[in-house]
TIROKOL-647066 format. One record per atom (N, C-alpha, C): residue number from 1; x, y, z; residue in three letters. Coordinates in Angstrom, 2 decimals, padded with zeros to 5 digits, always signed. Layout:
BEGIN
<pt baba="NUM" u="X" v="Y" w="Z" lumpa="ala"/>
...
! end
This chain:
BEGIN
<pt baba="1" u="-087.26" v="-076.52" w="+108.16" lumpa="unk"/>
<pt baba="1" u="-088.46" v="-077.00" w="+107.27" lumpa="unk"/>
<pt baba="1" u="-089.63" v="-075.93" w="+107.42" lumpa="unk"/>
<pt baba="2" u="-089.63" v="-074.78" w="+108.46" lumpa="unk"/>
<pt baba="2" u="-090.83" v="-073.90" w="+108.05" lumpa="unk"/>
<pt baba="2" u="-090.35" v="-073.21" w="+106.87" lumpa="unk"/>
<pt baba="3" u="-089.47" v="-072.47" w="+106.81" lumpa="unk"/>
<pt baba="3" u="-088.95" v="-071.72" w="+105.55" lumpa="unk"/>
<pt baba="3" u="-088.75" v="-072.27" w="+104.62" lumpa="unk"/>
<pt baba="4" u="-088.48" v="-073.37" w="+104.47" lumpa="unk"/>
<pt baba="4" u="-088.67" v="-074.57" w="+103.11" lumpa="unk"/>
<pt baba="4" u="-090.59" v="-074.17" w="+102.55" lumpa="unk"/>
<pt baba="5" u="-091.22" v="-075.09" w="+103.54" lumpa="unk"/>
<pt baba="5" u="-092.48" v="-074.64" w="+103.22" lumpa="unk"/>
<pt baba="5" u="-093.17" v="-073.75" w="+103.09" lumpa="unk"/>
<pt baba="6" u="-092.62" v="-072.35" w="+103.53" lumpa="unk"/>
<pt baba="6" u="-092.80" v="-071.32" w="+103.31" lumpa="unk"/>
<pt baba="6" u="-092.84" v="-070.79" w="+101.53" lumpa="unk"/>
<pt baba="7" u="-091.41" v="-071.33" w="+101.44" lumpa="unk"/>
<pt baba="7" u="-090.62" v="-071.04" w="+099.39" lumpa="unk"/>
<pt baba="7" u="-091.64" v="-071.73" w="+099.20" lumpa="unk"/>
<pt baba="8" u="-091.98" v="-072.79" w="+099.25" lumpa="unk"/>
<pt baba="8" u="-092.85" v="-073.83" w="+098.21" lumpa="unk"/>
<pt baba="8" u="-094.21" v="-073.08" w="+098.73" lumpa="unk"/>
<pt baba="9" u="-094.44" v="-072.48" w="+098.94" lumpa="unk"/>
<pt baba="9" u="-096.07" v="-071.60" w="+099.06" lumpa="unk"/>
<pt baba="9" u="-096.89" v="-072.13" w="+099.85" lumpa="unk"/>
<pt baba="10" u="-096.70" v="-073.04" w="+101.02" lumpa="unk"/>
<pt baba="10" u="-097.67" v="-073.50" w="+101.86" lumpa="unk"/>
<pt baba="10" u="-097.44" v="-072.90" w="+103.15" lumpa="unk"/>
<pt baba="11" u="-097.51" v="-071.51" w="+103.36" lumpa="unk"/>
<pt baba="11" u="-097.72" v="-070.78" w="+104.21" lumpa="unk"/>
<pt baba="11" u="-098.30" v="-071.56" w="+105.98" lumpa="unk"/>
<pt baba="12" u="-099.30" v="-072.30" w="+105.77" lumpa="unk"/>
<pt baba="12" u="-100.25" v="-072.94" w="+106.76" lumpa="unk"/>
<pt baba="12" u="-099.07" v="-073.92" w="+107.44" lumpa="unk"/>
<pt baba="13" u="-099.20" v="-074.75" w="+106.14" lumpa="unk"/>
<pt baba="13" u="-097.88" v="-075.87" w="+106.82" lumpa="unk"/>
<pt baba="13" u="-096.86" v="-075.39" w="+107.46" lumpa="unk"/>
<pt baba="14" u="-096.46" v="-074.51" w="+106.85" lumpa="unk"/>
<pt baba="14" u="-095.06" v="-073.87" w="+107.64" lumpa="unk"/>
<pt baba="14" u="-094.89" v="-073.12" w="+108.95" lumpa="unk"/>
<pt baba="15" u="-096.63" v="-072.60" w="+109.45" lumpa="unk"/>
<pt baba="15" u="-097.04" v="-072.31" w="+110.67" lumpa="unk"/>
<pt baba="15" u="-096.90" v="-073.44" w="+111.38" lumpa="unk"/>
<pt baba="16" u="-097.68" v="-074.48" w="+111.09" lumpa="unk"/>
<pt baba="16" u="-097.56" v="-075.58" w="+111.48" lumpa="unk"/>
<pt baba="16" u="-096.08" v="-076.46" w="+111.89" lumpa="unk"/>
<pt baba="17" u="-095.44" v="-076.35" w="+111.78" lumpa="unk"/>
<pt baba="17" u="-094.34" v="-076.37" w="+111.35" lumpa="unk"/>
<pt baba="17" u="-093.20" v="-076.19" w="+112.51" lumpa="unk"/>
<pt baba="18" u="-093.36" v="-074.55" w="+112.50" lumpa="unk"/>
<pt baba="18" u="-092.94" v="-073.96" w="+113.42" lumpa="unk"/>
<pt baba="18" u="-093.33" v="-074.18" w="+114.75" lumpa="unk"/>
<pt baba="19" u="-094.86" v="-074.00" w="+114.90" lumpa="unk"/>
<pt baba="19" u="-094.88" v="-074.34" w="+116.35" lumpa="unk"/>
<pt baba="19" u="-094.52" v="-076.03" w="+116.59" lumpa="unk"/>
<pt baba="20" u="-094.67" v="-076.44" w="+116.10" lumpa="unk"/>
<pt baba="20" u="-093.93" v="-078.20" w="+116.58" lumpa="unk"/>
<pt baba="20" u="-092.68" v="-078.00" w="+117.27" lumpa="unk"/>
<pt baba="21" u="-092.24" v="-076.94" w="+116.64" lumpa="unk"/>
<pt baba="21" u="-090.42" v="-076.75" w="+117.64" lumpa="unk"/>
<pt baba="21" u="-090.28" v="-076.60" w="+119.07" lumpa="unk"/>
<pt baba="22" u="-089.87" v="-077.74" w="+119.78" lumpa="unk"/>
<pt baba="22" u="-090.20" v="-077.66" w="+121.35" lumpa="unk"/>
<pt baba="22" u="-090.13" v="-076.38" w="+121.81" lumpa="unk"/>
<pt baba="23" u="-088.48" v="-076.05" w="+121.39" lumpa="unk"/>
<pt baba="23" u="-088.26" v="-074.58" w="+122.03" lumpa="unk"/>
<pt baba="23" u="-089.04" v="-073.16" w="+121.87" lumpa="unk"/>
<pt baba="24" u="-090.06" v="-073.20" w="+121.06" lumpa="unk"/>
<pt baba="24" u="-090.86" v="-072.31" w="+120.22" lumpa="unk"/>
<pt baba="24" u="-092.53" v="-072.44" w="+120.85" lumpa="unk"/>
<pt baba="25" u="-092.59" v="-073.75" w="+121.87" lumpa="unk"/>
<pt baba="25" u="-094.00" v="-074.04" w="+122.38" lumpa="unk"/>
<pt baba="25" u="-094.59" v="-073.24" w="+123.28" lumpa="unk"/>
<pt baba="26" u="-095.76" v="-072.50" w="+123.07" lumpa="unk"/>
<pt baba="26" u="-095.94" v="-071.88" w="+124.31" lumpa="unk"/>
<pt baba="26" u="-095.46" v="-069.96" w="+124.35" lumpa="unk"/>
<pt baba="27" u="-094.70" v="-070.03" w="+123.25" lumpa="unk"/>
<pt baba="27" u="-094.11" v="-068.43" w="+123.11" lumpa="unk"/>
<pt baba="27" u="-095.20" v="-067.69" w="+122.75" lumpa="unk"/>
<pt baba="28" u="-095.04" v="-066.50" w="+123.13" lumpa="unk"/>
<pt baba="28" u="-095.86" v="-064.96" w="+122.67" lumpa="unk"/>
<pt baba="28" u="-095.22" v="-064.23" w="+122.37" lumpa="unk"/>
<pt baba="29" u="-095.42" v="-062.86" w="+121.65" lumpa="unk"/>
<pt baba="29" u="-094.32" v="-062.01" w="+121.10" lumpa="unk"/>
<pt baba="29" u="-093.48" v="-061.69" w="+122.66" lumpa="unk"/>
<pt baba="30" u="-094.18" v="-061.61" w="+123.79" lumpa="unk"/>
<pt baba="30" u="-093.09" v="-060.95" w="+124.59" lumpa="unk"/>
<pt baba="30" u="-092.28" v="-062.12" w="+124.87" lumpa="unk"/>
<pt baba="31" u="-092.72" v="-063.30" w="+125.15" lumpa="unk"/>
<pt baba="31" u="-091.55" v="-063.93" w="+125.36" lumpa="unk"/>
<pt baba="31" u="-090.39" v="-064.79" w="+124.24" lumpa="unk"/>
<pt baba="32" u="-090.99" v="-064.39" w="+123.37" lumpa="unk"/>
<pt baba="32" u="-089.84" v="-064.69" w="+122.02" lumpa="unk"/>
<pt baba="32" u="-088.98" v="-063.35" w="+122.31" lumpa="unk"/>
<pt baba="33" u="-089.50" v="-062.16" w="+122.61" lumpa="unk"/>
<pt baba="33" u="-088.25" v="-061.42" w="+122.93" lumpa="unk"/>
<pt baba="33" u="-087.62" v="-061.05" w="+124.53" lumpa="unk"/>
<pt baba="34" u="-088.05" v="-061.41" w="+125.25" lumpa="unk"/>
<pt baba="34" u="-087.61" v="-061.45" w="+126.63" lumpa="unk"/>
<pt baba="34" u="-086.32" v="-062.87" w="+126.87" lumpa="unk"/>
<pt baba="35" u="-086.12" v="-063.35" w="+125.98" lumpa="unk"/>
<pt baba="35" u="-085.32" v="-064.87" w="+125.93" lumpa="unk"/>
<pt baba="35" u="-083.79" v="-063.46" w="+125.75" lumpa="unk"/>
<pt baba="36" u="-083.63" v="-062.60" w="+125.43" lumpa="unk"/>
<pt baba="36" u="-082.31" v="-062.31" w="+124.92" lumpa="unk"/>
<pt baba="36" u="-081.91" v="-062.98" w="+123.90" lumpa="unk"/>
<pt baba="37" u="-082.29" v="-064.32" w="+123.28" lumpa="unk"/>
<pt baba="37" u="-081.55" v="-065.11" w="+122.50" lumpa="unk"/>
<pt baba="37" u="-081.68" v="-064.04" w="+121.16" lumpa="unk"/>
<pt baba="38" u="-080.80" v="-063.77" w="+120.07" lumpa="unk"/>
<pt baba="38" u="-081.06" v="-063.78" w="+119.07" lumpa="unk"/>
<pt baba="38" u="-081.87" v="-064.82" w="+118.30" lumpa="unk"/>
<pt baba="39" u="-081.78" v="-065.89" w="+118.03" lumpa="unk"/>
<pt baba="39" u="-082.49" v="-066.90" w="+117.56" lumpa="unk"/>
<pt baba="39" u="-083.98" v="-066.67" w="+116.85" lumpa="unk"/>
<pt baba="40" u="-084.14" v="-065.95" w="+118.26" lumpa="unk"/>
<pt baba="40" u="-085.92" v="-066.25" w="+118.55" lumpa="unk"/>
<pt baba="40" u="-086.07" v="-065.14" w="+117.51" lumpa="unk"/>
<pt baba="41" u="-085.75" v="-064.15" w="+117.48" lumpa="unk"/>
<pt baba="41" u="-085.60" v="-062.89" w="+116.45" lumpa="unk"/>
<pt baba="41" u="-086.27" v="-063.25" w="+115.31" lumpa="unk"/>
<pt baba="42" u="-084.79" v="-064.26" w="+114.89" lumpa="unk"/>
<pt baba="42" u="-085.41" v="-064.55" w="+113.55" lumpa="unk"/>
<pt baba="42" u="-086.51" v="-065.67" w="+113.01" lumpa="unk"/>
<pt baba="43" u="-087.03" v="-066.58" w="+114.18" lumpa="unk"/>
<pt baba="43" u="-088.11" v="-067.12" w="+114.31" lumpa="unk"/>
<pt baba="43" u="-089.03" v="-065.94" w="+114.35" lumpa="unk"/>
<pt baba="44" u="-089.29" v="-065.26" w="+114.70" lumpa="unk"/>
<pt baba="44" u="-090.26" v="-064.15" w="+114.86" lumpa="unk"/>
<pt baba="44" u="-090.30" v="-064.00" w="+113.42" lumpa="unk"/>
<pt baba="45" u="-089.17" v="-063.35" w="+112.73" lumpa="unk"/>
<pt baba="45" u="-089.24" v="-062.64" w="+111.58" lumpa="unk"/>
<pt baba="45" u="-089.79" v="-064.07" w="+110.49" lumpa="unk"/>
<pt baba="46" u="-089.51" v="-064.87" w="+110.53" lumpa="unk"/>
<pt baba="46" u="-089.95" v="-066.04" w="+109.94" lumpa="unk"/>
<pt baba="46" u="-091.37" v="-065.93" w="+110.34" lumpa="unk"/>
<pt baba="47" u="-092.02" v="-066.12" w="+111.20" lumpa="unk"/>
<pt baba="47" u="-093.66" v="-065.77" w="+111.30" lumpa="unk"/>
<pt baba="47" u="-094.09" v="-064.95" w="+110.83" lumpa="unk"/>
<pt baba="48" u="-093.54" v="-063.98" w="+110.99" lumpa="unk"/>
<pt baba="48" u="-093.50" v="-062.35" w="+110.01" lumpa="unk"/>
<pt baba="48" u="-093.89" v="-062.75" w="+108.66" lumpa="unk"/>
<pt baba="49" u="-092.98" v="-063.41" w="+107.87" lumpa="unk"/>
<pt baba="49" u="-093.04" v="-063.60" w="+106.84" lumpa="unk"/>
<pt baba="49" u="-094.25" v="-065.23" w="+106.32" lumpa="unk"/>
<pt baba="50" u="-094.94" v="-065.69" w="+107.11" lumpa="unk"/>
<pt baba="50" u="-095.69" v="-066.83" w="+107.29" lumpa="unk"/>
<pt baba="50" u="-096.93" v="-065.60" w="+107.13" lumpa="unk"/>
<pt baba="51" u="-097.12" v="-065.06" w="+108.20" lumpa="unk"/>
<pt baba="51" u="-098.68" v="-064.14" w="+108.08" lumpa="unk"/>
<pt baba="51" u="-098.49" v="-063.33" w="+106.85" lumpa="unk"/>
<pt baba="52" u="-097.23" v="-062.51" w="+106.66" lumpa="unk"/>
<pt baba="52" u="-097.53" v="-061.82" w="+105.06" lumpa="unk"/>
<pt baba="52" u="-097.99" v="-062.84" w="+104.04" lumpa="unk"/>
<pt baba="53" u="-097.30" v="-064.06" w="+104.03" lumpa="unk"/>
<pt baba="53" u="-097.86" v="-064.89" w="+103.02" lumpa="unk"/>
<pt baba="53" u="-099.55" v="-065.19" w="+102.92" lumpa="unk"/>
<pt baba="54" u="-100.11" v="-065.22" w="+104.53" lumpa="unk"/>
<pt baba="54" u="-101.14" v="-065.47" w="+104.75" lumpa="unk"/>
<pt baba="54" u="-102.25" v="-064.45" w="+104.77" lumpa="unk"/>
<pt baba="55" u="-101.68" v="-063.28" w="+104.13" lumpa="unk"/>
<pt baba="55" u="-102.42" v="-061.94" w="+103.99" lumpa="unk"/>
<pt baba="55" u="-102.67" v="-061.12" w="+105.38" lumpa="unk"/>
<pt baba="56" u="-102.07" v="-061.80" w="+106.30" lumpa="unk"/>
<pt baba="56" u="-102.73" v="-061.14" w="+107.61" lumpa="unk"/>
<pt baba="56" u="-101.65" v="-059.86" w="+108.03" lumpa="unk"/>
<pt baba="57" u="-101.44" v="-058.75" w="+107.79" lumpa="unk"/>
<pt baba="57" u="-101.00" v="-057.85" w="+107.71" lumpa="unk"/>
<pt baba="57" u="-100.60" v="-056.94" w="+108.91" lumpa="unk"/>
<pt baba="58" u="-101.55" v="-056.96" w="+109.46" lumpa="unk"/>
<pt baba="58" u="-101.70" v="-056.10" w="+110.59" lumpa="unk"/>
<pt baba="58" u="-100.85" v="-057.29" w="+111.58" lumpa="unk"/>
<pt baba="59" u="-100.72" v="-058.54" w="+111.55" lumpa="unk"/>
<pt baba="59" u="-099.66" v="-059.44" w="+112.45" lumpa="unk"/>
<pt baba="59" u="-098.36" v="-059.39" w="+111.63" lumpa="unk"/>
<pt baba="60" u="-098.31" v="-058.76" w="+110.58" lumpa="unk"/>
<pt baba="60" u="-096.63" v="-058.53" w="+110.20" lumpa="unk"/>
<pt baba="60" u="-096.25" v="-057.31" w="+110.56" lumpa="unk"/>
<pt baba="61" u="-096.80" v="-056.56" w="+110.50" lumpa="unk"/>
<pt baba="61" u="-096.26" v="-054.94" w="+111.38" lumpa="unk"/>
<pt baba="61" u="-096.06" v="-055.44" w="+112.55" lumpa="unk"/>
<pt baba="62" u="-096.69" v="-055.87" w="+113.04" lumpa="unk"/>
<pt baba="62" u="-096.55" v="-056.15" w="+114.85" lumpa="unk"/>
<pt baba="62" u="-095.24" v="-056.81" w="+115.26" lumpa="unk"/>
<pt baba="63" u="-095.05" v="-058.22" w="+114.31" lumpa="unk"/>
<pt baba="63" u="-094.09" v="-058.99" w="+114.64" lumpa="unk"/>
<pt baba="63" u="-092.89" v="-058.32" w="+114.29" lumpa="unk"/>
<pt baba="64" u="-092.77" v="-057.98" w="+113.12" lumpa="unk"/>
<pt baba="64" u="-091.84" v="-057.55" w="+112.56" lumpa="unk"/>
<pt baba="64" u="-091.18" v="-056.22" w="+113.03" lumpa="unk"/>
<pt baba="65" u="-091.88" v="-054.89" w="+113.55" lumpa="unk"/>
<pt baba="65" u="-091.48" v="-053.97" w="+114.15" lumpa="unk"/>
<pt baba="65" u="-090.74" v="-054.84" w="+115.65" lumpa="unk"/>
<pt baba="66" u="-091.65" v="-055.55" w="+116.62" lumpa="unk"/>
<pt baba="66" u="-090.84" v="-056.21" w="+117.77" lumpa="unk"/>
<pt baba="66" u="-089.42" v="-056.60" w="+117.13" lumpa="unk"/>
<pt baba="67" u="-089.35" v="-057.73" w="+116.33" lumpa="unk"/>
<pt baba="67" u="-087.97" v="-057.95" w="+116.04" lumpa="unk"/>
<pt baba="67" u="-087.22" v="-057.05" w="+115.64" lumpa="unk"/>
<pt baba="68" u="-087.65" v="-055.94" w="+115.04" lumpa="unk"/>
<pt baba="68" u="-086.77" v="-054.94" w="+114.79" lumpa="unk"/>
<pt baba="68" u="-086.33" v="-054.28" w="+115.98" lumpa="unk"/>
<pt baba="69" u="-086.86" v="-053.88" w="+116.76" lumpa="unk"/>
<pt baba="69" u="-086.65" v="-053.47" w="+118.10" lumpa="unk"/>
<pt baba="69" u="-085.42" v="-054.06" w="+118.94" lumpa="unk"/>
<pt baba="70" u="-085.83" v="-055.60" w="+118.90" lumpa="unk"/>
<pt baba="70" u="-085.11" v="-056.19" w="+119.38" lumpa="unk"/>
<pt baba="70" u="-083.36" v="-056.25" w="+118.73" lumpa="unk"/>
<pt baba="71" u="-083.63" v="-056.30" w="+117.64" lumpa="unk"/>
<pt baba="71" u="-082.53" v="-056.45" w="+116.67" lumpa="unk"/>
<pt baba="71" u="-081.25" v="-055.10" w="+117.29" lumpa="unk"/>
<pt baba="72" u="-082.33" v="-054.21" w="+117.54" lumpa="unk"/>
<pt baba="72" u="-081.68" v="-053.26" w="+117.08" lumpa="unk"/>
<pt baba="72" u="-080.69" v="-052.78" w="+118.86" lumpa="unk"/>
<pt baba="73" u="-081.56" v="-053.26" w="+119.37" lumpa="unk"/>
<pt baba="73" u="-081.42" v="-052.93" w="+121.05" lumpa="unk"/>
<pt baba="73" u="-079.85" v="-054.05" w="+121.16" lumpa="unk"/>
<pt baba="74" u="-080.19" v="-055.60" w="+120.90" lumpa="unk"/>
<pt baba="74" u="-078.97" v="-056.38" w="+121.03" lumpa="unk"/>
<pt baba="74" u="-077.83" v="-056.38" w="+119.86" lumpa="unk"/>
<pt baba="75" u="-077.94" v="-056.29" w="+118.70" lumpa="unk"/>
<pt baba="75" u="-077.33" v="-056.53" w="+117.49" lumpa="unk"/>
<pt baba="75" u="-076.62" v="-055.33" w="+117.12" lumpa="unk"/>
<pt baba="76" u="-077.39" v="-053.89" w="+117.35" lumpa="unk"/>
<pt baba="76" u="-076.91" v="-052.18" w="+116.53" lumpa="unk"/>
<pt baba="76" u="-077.22" v="-052.78" w="+115.20" lumpa="unk"/>
<pt baba="77" u="-076.22" v="-051.86" w="+114.28" lumpa="unk"/>
<pt baba="77" u="-076.27" v="-051.93" w="+112.86" lumpa="unk"/>
<pt baba="77" u="-075.67" v="-052.99" w="+112.36" lumpa="unk"/>
<pt baba="78" u="-076.38" v="-054.41" w="+112.30" lumpa="unk"/>
<pt baba="78" u="-075.96" v="-055.45" w="+111.60" lumpa="unk"/>
<pt baba="78" u="-076.82" v="-055.52" w="+110.79" lumpa="unk"/>
<pt baba="79" u="-076.29" v="-056.88" w="+109.58" lumpa="unk"/>
<pt baba="79" u="-077.38" v="-057.49" w="+108.46" lumpa="unk"/>
<pt baba="79" u="-078.59" v="-058.25" w="+108.97" lumpa="unk"/>
<pt baba="80" u="-078.56" v="-058.55" w="+110.36" lumpa="unk"/>
<pt baba="80" u="-080.63" v="-058.85" w="+110.62" lumpa="unk"/>
<pt baba="80" u="-080.92" v="-057.69" w="+110.87" lumpa="unk"/>
<pt baba="81" u="-080.36" v="-056.72" w="+111.58" lumpa="unk"/>
<pt baba="81" u="-081.24" v="-055.53" w="+111.47" lumpa="unk"/>
<pt baba="81" u="-081.58" v="-055.25" w="+110.56" lumpa="unk"/>
<pt baba="82" u="-080.55" v="-055.26" w="+109.64" lumpa="unk"/>
<pt baba="82" u="-081.31" v="-054.19" w="+108.39" lumpa="unk"/>
<pt baba="82" u="-082.24" v="-055.48" w="+107.58" lumpa="unk"/>
<pt baba="83" u="-082.47" v="-056.61" w="+107.98" lumpa="unk"/>
<pt baba="83" u="-083.54" v="-057.17" w="+107.10" lumpa="unk"/>
<pt baba="83" u="-084.93" v="-056.92" w="+107.85" lumpa="unk"/>
<pt baba="84" u="-084.61" v="-057.13" w="+109.16" lumpa="unk"/>
<pt baba="84" u="-085.74" v="-056.48" w="+109.99" lumpa="unk"/>
<pt baba="84" u="-086.52" v="-054.97" w="+109.26" lumpa="unk"/>
<pt baba="85" u="-085.13" v="-054.40" w="+109.27" lumpa="unk"/>
<pt baba="85" u="-085.83" v="-052.77" w="+109.12" lumpa="unk"/>
<pt baba="85" u="-086.50" v="-052.92" w="+107.83" lumpa="unk"/>
<pt baba="86" u="-086.01" v="-053.31" w="+106.70" lumpa="unk"/>
<pt baba="86" u="-085.90" v="-054.01" w="+105.24" lumpa="unk"/>
<pt baba="86" u="-087.97" v="-054.32" w="+105.33" lumpa="unk"/>
<pt baba="87" u="-088.03" v="-054.94" w="+106.25" lumpa="unk"/>
<pt baba="87" u="-089.23" v="-055.56" w="+106.07" lumpa="unk"/>
<pt baba="87" u="-090.33" v="-054.87" w="+106.44" lumpa="unk"/>
<pt baba="88" u="-090.28" v="-053.83" w="+107.65" lumpa="unk"/>
<pt baba="88" u="-091.08" v="-053.13" w="+108.31" lumpa="unk"/>
<pt baba="88" u="-090.98" v="-051.95" w="+107.25" lumpa="unk"/>
<pt baba="89" u="-090.18" v="-051.16" w="+106.87" lumpa="unk"/>
<pt baba="89" u="-090.51" v="-050.45" w="+105.84" lumpa="unk"/>
<pt baba="89" u="-090.82" v="-050.83" w="+104.59" lumpa="unk"/>
<pt baba="90" u="-090.88" v="-052.02" w="+104.17" lumpa="unk"/>
<pt baba="90" u="-091.56" v="-052.79" w="+102.42" lumpa="unk"/>
<pt baba="90" u="-093.14" v="-053.01" w="+103.30" lumpa="unk"/>
<pt baba="91" u="-093.03" v="-053.54" w="+104.62" lumpa="unk"/>
<pt baba="91" u="-095.09" v="-053.17" w="+104.55" lumpa="unk"/>
<pt baba="91" u="-095.41" v="-051.64" w="+104.71" lumpa="unk"/>
<pt baba="92" u="-094.60" v="-050.96" w="+105.24" lumpa="unk"/>
<pt baba="92" u="-095.13" v="-049.66" w="+105.02" lumpa="unk"/>
<pt baba="92" u="-095.39" v="-049.23" w="+103.88" lumpa="unk"/>
<pt baba="93" u="-094.95" v="-049.31" w="+103.37" lumpa="unk"/>
<pt baba="93" u="-094.63" v="-048.79" w="+101.86" lumpa="unk"/>
<pt baba="93" u="-095.98" v="-049.60" w="+101.04" lumpa="unk"/>
<pt baba="94" u="-096.34" v="-050.78" w="+101.20" lumpa="unk"/>
<pt baba="94" u="-096.85" v="-051.67" w="+100.42" lumpa="unk"/>
<pt baba="94" u="-098.40" v="-051.10" w="+100.94" lumpa="unk"/>
<pt baba="95" u="-098.60" v="-050.31" w="+102.57" lumpa="unk"/>
<pt baba="95" u="-099.68" v="-049.84" w="+102.78" lumpa="unk"/>
<pt baba="95" u="-100.22" v="-048.58" w="+103.02" lumpa="unk"/>
<pt baba="96" u="-099.18" v="-048.27" w="+101.79" lumpa="unk"/>
<pt baba="96" u="-098.76" v="-046.67" w="+101.45" lumpa="unk"/>
<pt baba="96" u="-098.94" v="-045.84" w="+102.17" lumpa="unk"/>
<pt baba="97" u="-098.10" v="-045.87" w="+103.44" lumpa="unk"/>
<pt baba="97" u="-097.40" v="-045.22" w="+104.60" lumpa="unk"/>
<pt baba="97" u="-096.48" v="-044.61" w="+104.22" lumpa="unk"/>
<pt baba="98" u="-096.11" v="-044.12" w="+102.98" lumpa="unk"/>
<pt baba="98" u="-094.42" v="-043.53" w="+102.04" lumpa="unk"/>
<pt baba="98" u="-093.75" v="-042.77" w="+103.42" lumpa="unk"/>
<pt baba="99" u="-094.33" v="-042.09" w="+103.96" lumpa="unk"/>
<pt baba="99" u="-093.48" v="-040.98" w="+105.20" lumpa="unk"/>
<pt baba="99" u="-092.54" v="-042.06" w="+105.87" lumpa="unk"/>
<pt baba="100" u="-093.63" v="-042.76" w="+106.68" lumpa="unk"/>
<pt baba="100" u="-092.95" v="-043.67" w="+108.08" lumpa="unk"/>
<pt baba="100" u="-092.34" v="-045.12" w="+107.17" lumpa="unk"/>
<pt baba="101" u="-092.50" v="-045.30" w="+106.13" lumpa="unk"/>
<pt baba="101" u="-091.45" v="-046.38" w="+105.14" lumpa="unk"/>
<pt baba="101" u="-089.99" v="-045.73" w="+104.85" lumpa="unk"/>
<pt baba="102" u="-089.92" v="-044.13" w="+104.54" lumpa="unk"/>
<pt baba="102" u="-089.03" v="-043.47" w="+104.54" lumpa="unk"/>
<pt baba="102" u="-088.31" v="-043.46" w="+105.39" lumpa="unk"/>
! end
């Protein structure tokens, strides 16, 4: 539902929907990643996309970078890892940091 709301251009409602998920209640960045469950890295990427839509770019980079590191460690070179890598590189490019983006 949160993903659908984000696609409809309603990032604040998407965030509230994501927070309503019982398994995500009281989660922090670290608890997202310490679970070892790859599903939560996807939720972290969704939250990063919500933050990007809200214009909170520092949060986007922080969340996306942590999800990328988690996915690289757990999944290796898979499509989900590539998705996170693209998100981080795109954000670095938008912020003008081309060297890091490459």
